[in-house]
C-alpha positions as CSV (number, residue, x, y, z in Angstrom):
1,M,0.0,0.0,0.0
2,R,2.8,2.4,0.8
3,N,4.2,2.0,-2.7
4,I,0.9,2.8,-4.2
5,L,0.8,6.0,-2.1
6,L,4.3,6.9,-3.2
7,R,3.3,6.6,-6.8
8,F,0.2,8.8,-6.0
9,F,2.4,11.3,-4.3
10,A,4.6,11.6,-7.4
11,C,1.5,12.2,-9.5
12,A,0.2,14.7,-7.0
13,V,3.4,16.7,-7.1
14,A,3.4,16.7,-10.9
15,V,-0.2,17.9,-10.9
16,A,0.5,20.6,-8.3
17,V,3.4,22.1,-10.4
18,G,1.8,21.4,-13.8
19,A,-0.8,22.6,-16.2
20,S,-3.9,21.8,-14.1
21,V,-3.1,24.7,-11.7
22,V,-3.8,28.2,-13.0
23,Q,-0.5,29.9,-12.0
24,A,0.6,33.5,-11.7
25,A,3.6,35.3,-10.3
26,G,1.3,36.8,-7.7
27,T,-2.2,38.1,-7.3
28,A,-1.3,41.3,-9.0
29,G,-0.6,39.4,-12.2
30,S,-3.6,37.1,-11.9
31,R,-7.1,37.4,-13.2
32,Y,-8.2,36.0,-9.8
33,G,-8.4,38.2,-6.7
34,S,-10.4,41.2,-5.5
35,D,-11.4,42.2,-9.0
36,Y,-12.7,38.7,-9.8
37,F,-14.3,37.4,-6.6
38,P,-17.4,39.2,-5.4
39,N,-17.0,40.8,-2.0
40,V,-20.7,40.4,-1.1
41,D,-22.1,39.7,2.3
42,V,-22.4,36.0,3.3
43,L,-23.4,34.2,6.5
44,D,-21.5,31.3,8.1
45,Q,-22.9,28.4,10.1
46,D,-22.7,30.5,13.3
47,G,-24.8,33.3,11.7
48,R,-21.8,35.7,11.4
49,K,-21.9,38.2,8.6
50,L,-18.7,38.0,6.5
51,K,-17.5,39.7,3.3
52,F,-16.8,36.8,0.9
53,Y,-13.6,38.0,-0.5
54,D,-12.1,39.9,2.4
55,D,-13.0,37.4,5.1
56,V,-13.2,34.1,3.4
57,I,-10.7,34.2,0.5
58,R,-8.2,37.0,0.8
59,D,-4.6,35.9,1.4
60,K,-5.7,32.3,2.2
61,I,-5.2,28.8,0.9
62,V,-8.7,27.4,0.6
63,L,-10.5,24.2,-0.3
64,V,-14.0,25.0,-1.6
65,S,-16.8,22.4,-1.9
66,F,-20.4,22.9,-3.0
67,I,-23.2,21.3,-1.0
68,Y,-26.8,21.5,0.0
69,T,-28.1,20.1,3.3
70,S,-31.1,18.2,2.0
71,C,-28.9,16.2,-0.4
72,R,-28.9,12.5,0.6
73,D,-26.7,11.2,-2.2
74,I,-23.1,12.1,-3.1
75,C,-22.9,15.5,-1.3
76,P,-22.7,14.0,2.2
77,L,-20.1,11.5,1.0
78,V,-18.0,14.4,-0.3
79,T,-18.3,16.2,3.0
80,A,-17.5,13.0,4.9
81,R,-14.3,12.5,2.9
82,L,-13.2,16.1,3.4
83,A,-13.7,15.6,7.1
84,Q,-11.2,12.8,6.9
85,V,-8.8,15.1,5.0
86,Q,-9.3,17.6,7.8
87,E,-8.2,15.0,10.3
88,R,-5.1,14.2,8.2
89,L,-4.1,17.9,8.0
90,G,-4.7,18.4,11.7
91,S,-3.8,21.8,13.1
92,A,-2.9,23.1,9.6
93,V,-6.7,23.6,9.0
94,G,-7.5,27.0,10.3
95,R,-3.9,28.0,10.2
96,D,-2.3,27.2,6.8
97,V,-5.4,26.1,4.9
98,F,-9.1,26.8,5.2
99,F,-12.1,24.7,4.2
100,V,-15.2,26.5,2.7
101,S,-18.4,24.6,1.9
102,I,-20.8,26.9,0.0
103,S,-24.5,26.1,-0.2
104,I,-26.1,25.8,-3.7
105,D,-29.5,26.0,-2.0
106,P,-29.4,29.2,0.0
107,E,-33.2,29.6,0.0
108,N,-33.4,26.6,2.3
109,D,-29.9,26.4,3.8
110,T,-30.1,28.7,6.8
111,P,-27.1,29.1,9.1
112,Q,-28.8,26.8,11.6
113,R,-29.2,24.1,9.0
114,L,-25.6,24.5,8.0
115,K,-24.5,24.3,11.6
116,E,-26.3,21.0,12.1
117,H,-24.8,19.7,8.9
118,A,-21.3,20.8,10.0
119,E,-21.7,19.1,13.4
120,A,-22.9,15.9,11.8
121,F,-19.6,15.6,10.0
122,H,-17.5,16.9,12.9
123,A,-16.3,20.0,11.0
124,G,-13.7,21.8,13.2
125,P,-12.3,25.3,13.4
126,G,-11.1,26.6,10.0
127,W,-14.1,25.1,8.1
128,L,-16.8,27.6,7.1
129,F,-20.2,26.6,5.8
130,I,-21.5,29.6,3.8
131,T,-25.0,30.8,2.7
132,G,-26.4,34.2,1.9
133,R,-28.7,36.0,-0.6
134,P,-29.5,33.6,-3.5
135,D,-28.3,36.0,-6.2
136,D,-25.0,36.6,-4.3
137,I,-24.4,32.9,-3.7
138,K,-25.2,32.1,-7.3
139,L,-22.6,34.7,-8.4
140,I,-19.9,33.3,-6.0
141,N,-20.5,29.8,-7.2
142,Y,-20.5,30.9,-10.8
143,K,-17.1,32.6,-10.3
144,L,-15.8,29.3,-8.7
145,G,-17.0,27.3,-11.7
146,E,-20.2,25.8,-10.1
147,R,-22.7,26.6,-12.8
148,S,-25.3,23.8,-12.7
149,R,-28.9,24.6,-13.5
150,S,-30.5,22.4,-10.8
151,L,-29.5,20.9,-7.5
152,T,-29.4,17.4,-8.8
153,E,-27.1,18.4,-11.6
154,H,-24.5,20.2,-9.6
155,R,-20.9,19.1,-9.9
156,N,-19.1,17.3,-7.1
157,E,-15.7,18.8,-7.9
158,I,-13.8,20.7,-5.3
159,V,-11.7,23.8,-5.9
160,L,-8.3,24.6,-4.4
161,G,-7.0,28.1,-4.4
162,N,-4.1,30.3,-3.1
163,D,-5.2,33.9,-3.2
164,R,-1.6,35.0,-2.3
165,T,-0.2,33.5,-5.5
166,G,-3.3,33.5,-7.7
167,D,-3.1,29.7,-8.2
168,W,-6.4,27.9,-8.6
169,A,-7.2,24.3,-9.5
170,R,-10.0,21.8,-9.6
171,D,-9.7,18.4,-7.9
172,S,-11.9,15.5,-6.7
173,A,-12.8,14.5,-3.2
174,F,-12.7,10.9,-4.4
175,T,-9.0,10.8,-5.1
176,D,-6.7,9.1,-2.6
177,M,-7.1,11.1,0.6
178,S,-3.3,11.2,1.3
179,V,-2.7,12.5,-2.2
180,L,-5.5,15.1,-1.7
181,A,-4.0,16.3,1.6
182,M,-0.6,16.6,-0.1
183,T,-2.1,18.5,-3.1
184,I,-3.8,20.9,-0.7
185,Q,-0.5,21.5,1.1
186,G,1.2,21.8,-2.3
187,M,-0.8,25.0,-2.9
188,D,1.9,26.6,-0.7
189,P,4.9,26.9,-3.1
190,E,7.4,26.1,-0.4
191,K,5.6,23.0,0.8
192,R,5.3,22.0,-2.9
193,R,9.1,22.1,-3.3
194,E,9.5,20.2,0.0
195,A,7.1,17.5,-1.2
196,A,8.8,17.2,-4.5
197,R,12.2,16.6,-2.7
198,Q,10.6,14.1,-0.4
199,V,9.1,12.1,-3.3
200,I,12.5,11.8,-4.9
201,V,13.9,10.4,-1.6
202,D,10.9,8.1,-1.0
203,Q,10.9,6.6,-4.5
204,A,14.4,5.4,-3.9
205,K,13.1,3.2,-1.1
206,V,10.2,1.6,-3.0
207,V,10.0,-2.2,-2.6
208,P,7.4,-4.5,-4.3
209,D,3.9,-4.4,-3.0
210,T,2.9,-7.5,-1.1
211,D,0.1,-6.4,1.3
212,V,-2.7,-5.0,-0.9
213,L,-5.8,-7.0,-0.5
214,P,-8.8,-7.3,-2.9
215,G,-11.3,-4.7,-1.8
216,Q,-8.8,-2.7,0.3
217,A,-8.5,0.2,-2.1
218,L,-12.3,0.2,-2.7
219,Y,-12.9,0.3,1.0
220,A,-10.6,3.3,1.5
221,R,-12.1,5.2,-1.4
222,T,-15.8,4.5,-1.0
223,C,-16.5,3.3,2.6
224,A,-13.9,4.7,5.0
225,A,-15.2,8.3,4.9
226,C,-18.5,7.3,6.5
227,H,-17.7,4.0,8.3
228,T,-15.2,2.5,10.6
229,L,-14.1,-1.0,11.5
230,G,-14.3,-1.4,15.2
231,K,-14.2,2.3,16.2
232,G,-17.9,3.1,16.4
233,A,-20.4,4.8,14.2
234,R,-19.2,7.7,12.2
235,V,-21.6,9.1,9.6
236,G,-22.8,5.6,9.0
237,P,-22.7,2.4,11.1
238,D,-19.6,0.6,12.2
239,L,-18.9,-2.2,9.7
240,L,-17.0,-4.5,12.0
241,G,-18.9,-7.8,12.1
242,V,-21.4,-6.7,9.5
243,T,-20.9,-9.9,7.5
244,G,-22.2,-11.8,10.6
245,R,-25.2,-9.4,11.1
246,R,-26.3,-9.2,7.5
247,D,-26.7,-11.8,4.8
248,R,-23.8,-11.5,2.3
249,A,-26.1,-11.4,-0.7
250,W,-28.1,-8.6,1.0
251,L,-24.9,-6.7,1.6
252,A,-23.7,-7.0,-2.0
253,N,-27.1,-5.9,-3.3
254,Y,-27.2,-2.9,-0.9
255,M,-23.7,-1.8,-1.9
256,I,-24.7,-2.0,-5.6
257,A,-28.2,-0.4,-5.5
258,P,-29.1,1.1,-2.2
259,E,-31.7,3.5,-3.7
260,R,-33.5,0.7,-5.4
261,M,-33.7,-1.2,-2.1
262,R,-35.0,1.8,-0.3
263,A,-37.6,2.4,-3.0
264,A,-38.7,-1.3,-2.6
265,H,-39.1,-0.7,1.1
266,D,-36.5,-3.3,2.1
267,P,-37.0,-3.3,5.9
268,I,-33.3,-3.1,6.8
269,A,-32.6,-0.3,4.2
270,V,-35.6,1.6,5.6
271,E,-34.4,1.1,9.1
272,L,-30.9,2.4,8.2
273,M,-32.4,5.4,6.4
274,G,-34.3,6.3,9.6
275,K,-31.4,5.8,11.9
276,Y,-28.8,7.7,9.9
277,K,-30.8,10.7,8.7
278,N,-27.8,12.9,7.8
279,V,-26.6,10.8,4.9
280,R,-28.1,7.9,3.0
281,M,-25.9,5.2,1.4
282,P,-25.3,6.6,-2.1
283,T,-25.2,4.7,-5.3
284,L,-21.5,4.4,-6.0
285,G,-21.6,2.6,-9.4
286,L,-20.1,-0.6,-8.0
287,S,-20.1,-3.8,-10.0
288,E,-20.9,-7.3,-8.7
289,N,-17.2,-8.0,-8.5
290,D,-16.6,-4.8,-6.6
291,A,-19.3,-5.7,-4.1
292,S,-18.0,-9.2,-3.7
293,D,-14.4,-7.9,-3.0
294,L,-15.8,-5.4,-0.4
295,V,-17.8,-8.1,1.4
296,A,-14.7,-10.4,1.4
297,Y,-12.5,-7.6,2.7
298,L,-15.0,-6.7,5.5
299,E,-15.1,-10.4,6.5
300,F,-11.4,-10.7,6.5
301,Q,-10.9,-7.5,8.6
302,T,-13.5,-8.7,11.1
303,Y,-11.7,-12.0,11.5
304,R,-8.3,-10.3,11.8
305,I,-9.5,-7.9,14.5
306,T,-11.7,-10.2,16.5
307,A,-10.2,-13.7,16.1
308,P,-8.5,-15.1,19.3
309,K,-4.8,-14.8,19.0
310,S,-2.5,-17.8,19.3
311,E,0.2,-17.9,22.0
312,A,2.8,-17.7,19.1
313,T,1.2,-14.5,17.8
314,R,1.0,-13.0,21.3
315,A,4.7,-13.8,21.8
316,H,5.6,-12.3,18.5
317,E,3.8,-9.1,19.3
318,R,5.4,-8.9,22.7
319,G,8.8,-9.3,21.0
320,H,8.0,-6.3,18.7
321,Q,6.9,-4.2,21.7
322,H,10.3,-4.8,23.2
323,G,12.2,-3.8,20.1
324,G,12.1,-7.3,18.6
325,H,14.7,-8.6,21.1
326,S,12.6,-10.2,23.8
327,H,14.4,-13.5,23.2
328,N,17.9,-12.2,23.5
329,H,19.0,-9.6,26.0
330,S,22.7,-9.7,25.1
331,H,22.1,-6.6,22.9
């Protein structure tokens, strides 16, 4: 898995310094900045009145997403994945980079609704959820490239920007989260140079992959944002032991076509919809093989985490805890 990430890192660095970023020597030489972004009044999830450009964009590195709180399909999954990126970036969020989620349904998305939405996904300091007058929000979104004609057609891209340098780029919340975190940090030119140097060092250490399991990458990309394995409910239920609680065929069918099962009033699907109101399991375009790999991966992980350990395994782990030398103290 580490080797896969290193290859992703190399691609991310290439993207960060390549043509997908609209670059300029500085905001003075860029078409983006105070003359491009509207400085209209907006409201955040705490009801604070802000100037969009002066208070949200100016001199900041930002990650912008487009949401509406009544969405029960892909939007919540995007927010859930960004919440995981927020965790990976740690204290850098609110200091070096700022997250901004802008409503595309300002008529209904009041600050209170946005606050409830932010809390559901554990959004921390440095993450603003923005609404305002419909015409103003429409103009902001238009300038950022969100130009869909209806809620159901809106794009699920995210936008990364550095107002200080005038660099702006599109990305996806569904890319590898480590790569996305690195790409965000790469909006800072100095961090981009550091990352490029580190990739060169790390690539020299690459060894063949031996530990990537079928379903592992799919789980990381499509499940981990909303679910955990043995760490409790997140946005959706904990999946540890789910292959023992649910029929395997049911699990595969639900992974492939959850909306169809809800429409058919499948009792378990309806129960889950009522219990996890903030986000419904979205249709992710999985094939039968994808679903089978995911079910097998969940079953394997459940066994790995819960199966009783042999005395040999416990002894091996104790050895590692003591630096691998528990059998020989002559060192």
